[in-house]
N, C-alpha and C positions, 0 to 999 in steps of 0.2 A: 251735393252739387258736383257735376262732372266738368272736366276741362273741355273747352272748345279750341279748335285749331283754325287757322286762317291761311289762305293763300292771298298774297298781296302783290301789287305791281307798283313800283316806284318810278317816277320821272326823275332823270338826272339833269344836271346843268347842261350837258351836251345834247339833250333831247333824246337820249336812249332810254330804254325801259328795262328795269330789273325786276325779276320775279323771284319770290321766295315763299317760305311758309313759316309760321310761328304760332305760339299760343298767346302772344301779346303784340299786336301790330305797333302800338305807340312806342313801347319799350324797344322793339326791334328797329324802328325808324330812327330813334335817338342813337342807338348803337351804330347804325349805318352812317348817320350824320357825323359822328365822332371819328369815323374811319375804322371802327372796330367790328363792323357787321359782316363784311365779306370782302374778299380781295377786289372784286369788281367795283364795289362802291367806295373803296379807298381811292381808286383812280377816277371814278365817275361819281362825284358828289350828288347824293340824292337831294331833291328839293321839295318833293311832294308825294304823298300817297295818292295814287289815282284810282286804285281798285282794291277791294278786299272782298273775300267770299268766305263764309263760315262753314266749318265741317265738324261733325261729331267725333271723328277719329283722326289721329295723326296719319294713318295710312291713306285715308281718303284725300286729305290735304296734300300729301306728298305725291299721290297719283295725279291730282289736278295740276300741281306745280310742274311736273314733268310734261303734261299735256300742253300747258301754256308755254313753256320754254321751247316747245317744238313749233309754235305758231310763228308766222312772219310778223314783222313789226306792224304791218297794216292789219293783220288779223287780231293782234293784241289790242290795237286801237279800237277796232270794231267791238271787241269784248268789253273794253272799258266803257265805250259809249252806249252799249246795250244795257249796262248795269248788271249783267250776269256773266 
């Protein structure tokens, strides 16, 4: 069995969106919620995972994370609402 990687988008209490990648979305969300996931989520408490996409390689997930981080807030919402 090989490892899967994911790109995810979190909704924060302030209504902002945070994008990251991981091999375990639930574990990573718990870390973010405890203030241990990333500097941004220490200041902007995450409340919900809005989006996740699966990848076969870490490299592919990281490339998609960078692409998503370069989207506008509105474009991220469109991505979330499209399901892809």
